[in-house]
C-alpha positions in Angstrom: 14.4 -23.9 0.5 11.5 -26.2 1.4 10.1 -28.7 -1.1 6.5 -28.4 -2.4 5.6 -31.4 -0.1 7.1 -29.5 2.9 5.2 -26.4 2.0 1.9 -28.2 1.8 2.6 -30.0 5.1 3.3 -26.6 6.8 0.1 -25.2 5.4 -1.9 -28.2 6.5 -0.3 -27.7 10.0 -1.6 -24.2 10.1 -5.1 -25.2 9.0 -5.1 -27.9 11.8 -4.0 -25.4 14.4 -6.7 -23.0 13.3 -9.3 -25.7 13.7 -8.1 -26.4 17.2 -7.9 -22.7 18.2 -11.4 -22.1 16.9 -12.7 -25.0 18.9 -10.8 -24.6 22.2 -9.5 -21.0 22.6 -12.0 -18.6 24.2 -10.6 -15.6 22.3 -10.4 -17.3 18.9 -14.0 -18.7 19.3 -15.4 -15.2 19.8 -13.9 -13.7 16.7 -15.9 -12.7 13.6 -14.9 -11.2 10.3 -15.9 -7.8 11.7 -13.8 -8.1 14.8 -10.8 -9.3 12.8 -11.0 -6.6 10.2 -9.1 -3.8 12.0 -6.5 -6.3 13.1 -5.9 -7.4 9.6 -5.4 -3.9 8.4 -2.9 -3.4 11.2 -1.0 -6.5 10.3 -0.9 -5.4 6.7 0.6 -2.1 7.6 3.2 -3.9 9.8 4.1 -6.0 6.8 4.4 -2.8 4.7 6.8 -1.3 7.3 9.0 -4.5 7.3 9.2 -4.3 3.5 10.2 -0.7 3.5 12.8 -1.4 6.1 14.1 -4.3 3.9 14.0 -6.5 7.1 13.4 -9.9 5.5 13.2 -11.7 8.8 10.5 -9.4 9.9 8.8 -9.7 6.5 8.7 -13.5 7.1 7.0 -13.0 10.5 4.5 -10.4 9.2 3.6 -12.6 6.3 2.8 -15.3 8.8 0.5 -13.0 10.7 -1.3 -12.0 7.5 -1.6 -15.6 6.4 -3.1 -16.5 9.8 -5.8 -13.9 9.2 -6.6 -15.3 5.7 -6.9 -18.8 7.2 -9.0 -17.4 10.0 -11.5 -15.7 7.6 -11.7 -18.9 5.6 -12.4 -20.9 8.7 -15.2 -18.6 9.7 -16.6 -18.9 6.2 -16.6 -22.6 6.4 -18.6 -22.6 9.7 -21.5 -20.9 7.9 -21.1 -23.2 4.8 -20.4 -20.2 2.6 -16.8 -21.1 1.6 -13.6 -22.7 2.9 -9.9 -22.3 2.2 -10.1 -24.6 -0.8 -12.8 -22.4 -2.3 -10.7 -19.3 -1.7 -7.6 -20.9 -3.4 -9.6 -22.2 -6.3 -11.3 -18.9 -6.8 -8.0 -17.0 -7.1 -6.5 -19.8 -9.3 -9.4 -19.5 -11.8 -9.1 -15.7 -11.8 -5.4 -15.8 -12.4 -5.8 -18.3 -15.3 -8.6 -16.2 -16.8 -6.7 -12.9 -16.4 -3.5 -14.3 -18.0 -4.6 -15.5 -21.5 -1.0 -14.8 -22.7 0.1 -17.6 -20.4 -2.8 -20.0 -20.4 -4.3 -19.2 -23.8 -3.3 -18.0 -27.2 -3.1 -14.3 -26.6 0.2 -12.6 -27.5 1.5 -9.6 -25.6 4.6 -7.5 -26.2 5.2 -5.9 -22.8 4.0 -5.3 -19.3 1.7 -2.4 -20.3 -0.2 -4.6 -22.7 -0.7 -7.1 -19.9 -2.2 -4.4 -17.7 -4.5 -3.2 -20.4 -5.8 -6.7 -21.1 -6.3 -7.2 -17.4 -8.6 -4.2 -17.2 -10.5 -5.2 -20.3 -11.1 -8.7 -18.9 -12.4 -7.2 -15.7 -15.0 -5.2 -17.6 -16.1 -8.3 -19.5 -16.5 -10.1 -16.1 -19.3 -7.6 -15.3 -17.6 -4.7 -13.7 -19.2 -1.5 -14.8 -16.2 0.8 -14.3 -12.4 0.3 -14.4 -12.4 2.2 -11.1 -14.8 -0.2 -9.4 -12.0 -2.2 -7.9 -10.4 0.7 -6.1 -11.5 0.5 -2.4 -13.1 3.6 -1.0 -11.2 3.1 2.3 -7.7 3.3 0.7 -5.6 6.1 2.0 -5.9 9.1 -0.4 -2.3 9.0 -1.7 -2.5 5.3 -2.4 -6.0 5.7 -3.9 -4.8 8.5 -6.3 -2.0 6.2 -7.5 -4.4 3.3 -8.1 -7.0 5.5 -9.9 -4.4 6.8 -12.3 -2.9 3.3 -12.8 -6.4 1.9 -13.6 -7.4 4.5 -16.1 -4.0 4.4 -17.8 -4.7 0.7 -18.3 -7.5 1.5 -20.7 -5.5 4.2 -22.5 -6.6 7.4 -20.6 -3.2 8.7 -20.0 -0.6 11.3 -21.0 1.9 10.3 -23.7 5.1 11.7 -22.1 6.3 12.7 -18.6 7.0 16.2 -19.8 3.3 16.7 -20.4 2.6 15.6 -16.9 5.2 18.0 -15.4 3.6 20.8 -17.3 0.3 19.9 -15.6 2.1 19.9 -12.2 3.3 23.4 -12.9 -0.2 24.5 -14.1 -1.8 23.2 -10.9 0.9 24.9 -8.8 0.1 28.2 -10.4 -3.6 27.7 -9.8 -2.8 26.9 -6.2 -0.8 30.1 -5.8 -3.7 32.2 -7.1 -6.0 30.8 -4.4 -3.3 31.2 -1.8 -3.2 34.9 -2.7 -7.0 35.1 -2.3 -6.7 33.2 1.0 -9.8 31.2 0.2 -9.6 28.1 2.4 -11.9 25.9 0.5 -10.4 26.8 -2.9 -6.9 26.4 -1.5 -7.7 22.9 -0.3 -9.2 22.0 -3.7 -6.2 23.3 -5.7 -3.7 21.7 -3.3 -5.5 18.4 -3.9 -5.0 18.9 -7.6 -1.3 19.6 -7.1 -0.9 16.4 -5.1 -2.9 14.4 -7.7 -0.7 15.7 -10.6 2.5 15.0 -8.6 1.3 11.4 -8.0 0.7 11.1 -11.8 4.2 12.4 -12.5 5.7 9.9 -10.0 3.9 7.1 -11.8 5.5 8.2 -15.1 9.0 8.1 -13.4 8.3 4.7 -11.9 8.2 6.1 -8.3 5.7 4.7 -5.8 4.5 7.9 -4.1 3.4 6.1 -0.9 6.9 4.5 -0.6 8.6 7.8 -1.4 6.6 9.8 1.2 7.1 7.1 3.8 10.9 7.2 3.2 10.8 10.9 3.9 8.6 10.4 7.0 11.2 7.9 8.4 14.1 10.2 7.5 12.5 13.2 9.2 11.6 11.1 12.3 15.1 9.8 12.7 16.6 13.3 12.4 14.1 14.9 14.8 14.6 12.2 17.4 18.4 12.7 17.1 17.7 16.4 17.7 15.6 15.5 20.8 18.4 13.2 22.1 21.1 15.9 21.7 19.0 18.5 23.4 18.3 16.2 26.3 22.0 15.4 26.7 22.5 19.2 27.2 19.6 19.4 29.6 17.8 21.7 27.2 14.1 21.7 26.3 13.4 22.1 22.5 10.9 24.8 23.3 13.6 26.9 24.8 16.1 26.5 21.9 16.4 28.8 19.0 16.0 27.5 15.5 19.6 28.2 14.9 20.6 26.0 17.8 18.3 23.3 16.7 19.6 23.6 13.1 23.1 22.6 14.3 21.9 19.2 15.5 19.7 18.9 12.5 22.7 19.2 10.2 24.5 16.6 12.3 21.6 14.3 11.9 21.7 14.7 8.1 25.2 13.4 8.2 24.3 10.2 10.1 24.9 7.0 8.2 21.8 5.8 6.3 20.4 2.5 7.5 
């Protein structure tokens, strides 16, 4: 691997290229934080895909794309004299030191959970009025549910055992069934949300990331369905004209395909 000197040299090279692009490239010169925002979100999702695929070469490339965006924002910030990349780095360094008193101070912790609890307490001391203040409103709902539960657990608002959480899942399922029987659309949606929220909570207790778990299932379903489409096409058949029984034959074949 590269030495620290090589790493710093590479980062300096990126900063230099960013300076040149911002000065000379018509597209780069026009960009603002607002115009870059949606691109940054897209790059972050692409990085997430590469991580789930365990494609480390692609992870390296996508990390570069995300890093470029971070440098881009810092460059724009420097042009208005609000901040530059050094300010960004120093800010996060100070935060990490402050939030890790068990490393940079005399606080003693026994495990990871105590570290998380201390982290949330320190954030409140820094002026945040709620432990949920740091959960972005724009997060996808499934991710947000997981983060909300993780945050409140950090200050002790949590179940004691996974069995208790599963009882809650079953309770919410029964309440959902009641509303389904009534066919009340609004109530069904509300209760279904409660079912999902309680399942996310149970997943947390079992150390399952619900977003990753659902995305794995999405990928699995997509792969199997595309196999089904390919097989139907090879027989000059249209899926709309096939019976479920005919499609199920190929679906079962797809389930036996080697996992990537």
